[in-house]
N, C-alpha and C positions, 0 to 999 in steps of 0.2 A: 885523798883525791876522791871526789864524788863518784867517779866512774868505776872505781875498783871495789867490787863487792867484798873481797877479802879484807881490804883496808877498812878501818873503822869509818862509818859514814860521816861525811863532812857536810851534810845538809844542815843548814842552820836549825837550831832547836832539836830537830829529830836526831841529828848526829850527836849533839851534846847529851841528850837523854839516853841514846843508845850506848854511849861510852860509859855513862853511870850505871846503866843496867848490866853492861858487860862486866863491870867489876863485881857485881853481885853474882852473876852467873859463874864467873871464874872462881869466886870464893866458895860457891856451892860445890863446884867440881873438885876444888882443892880439898875440901872436907871429905867428900866421897872417896877421893884418892887416898887420903890419910887413913880411912877406915877399911880400905881394901876393895872398894867397889867403884872404881872410876868409870861410871856409865853415863853416857850422854842422855839416854832416855829417862833415867831416874832424875838426872839433873834438870831436864826440861820440865818434868812434872813438879818438882820442888820449886823451881824458879817461877813457874806460872802461879803456884799457890802463894808464894811470897809477894809477888808483884800485885796480884789482885787483892790480897789482904791489905797491902799498903794503900790501895785505891778505895778501900771500903768506906772511909769517911765521905769521900766524894760521891760514892754511889748512894749513900744514905741521904745526903743533901739533895741529890737529884730527885730521889723518890719523894722526899718531902715536898719539894717544889711542885712535882707533878700532882700530888694530892691537893695542895693549896690551889693550884691552877684549876683543877676540876671544880673546886668550891667557888672560885671567883669568876669563872668563865661566864655563868649566867648574867652576872652584873655587867661584865665587859660587853657582852653581846647586846644587852639592853641599851647601853650607851651608844653602841654602833648603830642600832636600829633607830634610836632617837634622833641621831644626826645624819641618817642616811640621805644622801642627795644634797646636803647643805655644804656648799663650798665657800661661803663667805668667811672672811677672816674672823669675825666674832664667834661664829659657830665652831670653826676649827679650833680656836683658842679654848672655847668652853668645853669641847669634846676632849681636848688634851688635858685640861685641868681636872675634869671628872674622872678620866682614865687614871691619871696620876694619883687621885684621891683613893681610888679602889686599890691600887698597888700599895699605897701607904697604909690603907686599912688592914691589909693582910700582911704587911711587913715584908714584901718581897720585891725584887727588882725585875723589870721586864726582861733583863738579860741574865737572870739568875741561872736558868738551865744551861744557857750557852756557855757560861763561865766554866761549869763543871765539864762540859763536853770539850771545850777548848783545852782544858788541862789533861783530860783522859786520852784524847785522840793521839797526841804526840807520844804518850807513854805506850799505848797499844801498838802504834806503828813501829816505834823503836824496839819494842819487845819482839815483834816479828822479825825485824832486821837482825837482832841478836841470834834468834833461833835459826834463821836461814843461812847465817854465815858464822857458824860456830868457831871455826879456826881463827877468825879475825878477833875474837874476844876471849878465847881460852888458849893461852900460850902452849899448854901441854898437848893439846890436840894438834895445833899447828906444827909442833916439833915432830910429830909422828910422820910427817911427810918428808923429813930429812933423814938420811942424805940422798934419798931417791930423787927428789926434785932437782938438786944440783947436778946429779949424774944424768938425769933425763934431759936437762937443758943442753948439756954438752953433746947430746946425740944429734947428728944431722937428720933433719926432717921430723924431729919430735914435735915441734910446734905445729907443723902442718897436719901431723897425724892426729893429735888430740883435738884439733879444730873440727874433726869429723865426729866427735862424740855428740850424743843426743842433746845435751844441755849446754853445749859449747856456744850455741848461737847467741846467748845473752851476753857473752863476753867478747864477741868478735871485734868490737871497737877497740878493745884493749890490745889486740894483736897488731893493729895498725897504728896504735898510738906512737908518737915520736919517742917516748921514753922506752917503749918496748923495742922499737927498731934500732934505737941507739945503744941498747944492751944494758939499760939501768938494772942492776942486779936485783934490788928489792922489788921493782915493778914486775920484772920477768918472773921472779919466784912467786909473787902473789898471783899473777895471771895463771900460771901453771897449777897452783894449789886451788884457785877458784874452780877450774875445770875438773881437776881430779877429785875435789870434794863432792862434786855432783855426779861423778862417774858411777855407773852401775857395776855389778859384779861381772857381767859379760864383757863390759868395756875394759875392766882391769885385766881380764883374761886375754883380750886382743892386744893389749899393751905389752903383755909378757911375750906373746907370740911375735910381735913386731920387733921387740928389742930383747932377744933371748939372753944377751950378756947382762941384762939388768934383772933377770928373773928372780934372783935371790933377794935383791933389794925390794922388788915389787911384792914378793911373798911376805917379807918381814913387815912392810908397810900395811898391806891389806890385813894381815893378821892382827896388827896393833889396832887398826881402825875398827876391825870387826869386834874386838873385845870392848872397845868404847861404845860401839853402836848396837851391840847385841841386846835385845830385849825380848824375853820369852821365846828365844830361839830364832828370832827374826832380826835381820840387819836393817835398822831404821834408815840407813842410807839408800836402800832400794825402795822402789815404789810398789804399792800393792798390785799394780797391773803386771809387774814382772813376776811376782810370786804367783799370781793367778795363772799366768801363762805356763809357768813351770808345773804348777799343780795339775792343770788340765792335761798336760802332756803325760805326766806321771799317773794321772787318774787317782790322785791323792785327795780324798774328800776332806780330811782334817786340814790339809794345807790350803785347800780352797776356802774353807771357813775362816782360817786365820788370815788369808789374803783379803777377804771381804770385811773382816771385823772392823778395821779402822775406818773405812769409808761409811759403813753402816752406822757405827757408833758416832761418827761426826755428824751425820744427818739426824739421828735420834736425839743426841744431846743438844744440838742446835734448835731442833723443834721444841724440845722440853724447855729450853732457856727462853724461847720466844713466848711460850704459853704462860710461863711464870711471871713474865714482865707485866707490870700494871698497864692496862690499856686506857687511853684517854676517853672520856665520855663523849659520845658522838651526838651531833645535832643535825638538823636539816641542811645547814650550810656546809657542814664538814663531811657529809656522806661520801662525796667523791674522793676526798683525801683519805678517808678511813678505808675505802675500798682498795685504793692503791697500796696503802700500808699493809692491808691484809694479804693482798696478792704477793707483795714482797716477802712477807713473813712466811708464806707457803713455799715460795721459790727458793729462798736462801738455804734451807736444809738440803734441798736437792742439789743445789750448786756446790754446797760443802762436800757432799759425797762425790760429785764429779771431780772436783779439784783434788781431793784427798786420794782418789784412785790413781791419778797420774803423777802426783808430786811425791817426793821422798816420804817414807812412812814417818820420819821424824817430824815433818811439818804437820802431817795429819794427827800425830800424837799430841802436838801442841794444841791444835784446834779442839781435840776431844778433851784434853785436860782443862783448857780455858773454859769450855762450855760447861763442864762438870762443876768447876769451881764457881763460875758465875751462877749456876743453878742453885747450888748450896747457899751461896751468898744471898741469892734472891729470896729463898725460903726464909732465911734468918731476918733479912731486911723487911720482908712482908709482915713477919710476926712483930717486929719492932714497930713498924708503921701502924699496924692494927692496934697496938697498945697505946699509941700516942694520942693524947687529947688535943685535937687540932684547934678546938675553941680556946683552950689555954695557950696553945702555941701562938695563935693569932693575937691574943692579948699581949703576950710577951713581945711579939713583933711590933705591935702598935707602940708599946712603951719604948722600944729601941728607936723606932722611927721618930717618936716625939722628942726623945733626948737628942737625936741628931739634928732635928729641926731647931731645937732650943740653942744648941751649940752654934748652928749656922746663923741664927738671928743675933746671938751675942757677938760673933765675929763681924757681922755687918754693922751693928751698933758701935762696936769699937772702932771701926773704920769710918764712922760718921755717916753711914748710909741708913736712911729710913726704910725699915723692912716692909712697910706698907706700900711703898712705891717701887719696890724692887722689880716686880713683874712688869710694871709699866715702863720703866727705864730699860729693862733687859729686852723687851720686845720692840723697842724703837729701832728704826732704820738708821744704821750708823754710817751709811754711805756719805752723808753730808759732812762728816768730820774728816773725810779724806782730803788731802791737799789736791787742788786742781792741777791737772797736767796740761790744760788747754792754754796756749800762749796768749798773753794779754796784748791786744793790738790797740792802735790809736782809735780805730773805728769802734771797738767794743767799749773803750773807756769814755768816749765822747758821746755815746748814745744817751738820750735823756730818758728818765723814768717818769711815770705818772706821779702826780702830786700825792704826797702821803705815803708812798711806797718806801720800803726800807732799801737803803743803798746796798748794792751787792758787795760782798767781801772780795778784796783782791786776793791774788794767789799768795802774796806775802802775808796778808792778814790771816788767811786760812791756815797757812803753814805754822804761823805763830800760835794760833788757837789750838791746833792739834798738838804742838809741842808742849804748850802749857797744860792742856788736859792730860796728856800722856805722863807728864811729870807728876801731876796730882794723883793720877791713877797708880803710878808706881809707888808713890809715897804712902798712900792710904789703903791700897788694895790688900785685903786679908790674905789673898792667895792669887798670884799672877795667873791670868788665864781663866779664872773662875767666873761664873755668871755675875756674882756680886761685884767683882773687879771691873768687868766690862760695863755693868750698869753704872758704876761709880764714874767711869771715864765719860760716858754719855751725859751723866748728870752735870759734871763739872763743865763740860763743853757747852751744854745748854745754858747753864747759869752765866757763863762768860759771854756767850753770844747774845743772850737776851738782855744783858746789862749794858750792851753797847748803845749809846744814844743814837736816835734816828735823825735824819736830816729832812727838813721840809723842802718844798719846791724851790725856795730861794737859795738853798744850800746852807741855811743857818741851822745850828743845832738847837 
């Protein structure tokens, strides 16, 4: 169910990817447990490295596209300047053809960069889902909450009490859900674990004070979770703000430094990652956009520090780890890109585009379509081949037409023409729905329509 954070995300695409990544995360934790170090912090670091390594080919493709874009942008801008202010159909078609020729010359697609981003974004978002809801994807961590959860559910007023926890607000809808009120065992268990998973050390202490008969179970659970969450002496389930508050009260300088380490590292690594990213070449028309991007790049590291200060340290650890991995990757990718001969790459792309074009022409010729007229037929208005929905009346059929004019087609004739053209289209089309297929349909219709004999003013053929 999409509303339950603990339950694996059911969001289309994101949920599927998160489930797959969850298997990887659970496998990493299982291996760590086998060698005697079942630690969530270490698992997060390894998990982040593995996922970003798997995305490395996409990163390289994206960087190559950026370099090629910088090389061809002057040509695209020259075309835009050439046809600036021209809105007639011929100019628009010419501009489109010249633009497509430039993309073909460099062997890239206008949507090339978007494809990589569309693949990467669900992975990154799903990765965050896994990190933020560890018990949902690592069975061993979820089991650490039992038998405490079952005993806590049986305590009168326990649900109302944990709703007062700081991070319980994000789960309030679950407490009023009909499954929760009906007492669905799994749903209620998941809701309690959702809240307890985000509970801070002081909140666990208040829970023990409220339900002293469960103090032994609470102590066993928190001890188990602490062993999983301990990293360099810190519980990554607590926020840096909590540690800073305790450190200031105790006047412990080392603990203050440790509390600020993750937010500061998050900001520094984010800033370093931005600086290592290749920046697009600016021009007069893009100065405003470049200024906005520069401002965002300066703000993001600060926002990272603010978020990491208040969120659980485990989330901040993931941000730091991912920024470090991306920075290392970027250094390696930049070296790879610098060694790439882009002139040679452009020639290879040209050859690929040429081969694709040759295959496309062969498919059209096989379908009986003249490639020279494909653009002409493809750009024709196809509204005339649609069957008329206007009712035919006696007045409309009896009206006379000027001498020499072509007699209008009746609704039945149009429907028959469309049916015949569609049959030919389905029969000869190299690929249903392609431009060549649509052009073939228009061509067949025009041939059939133009071959119909005209009537003169006397009604004779």
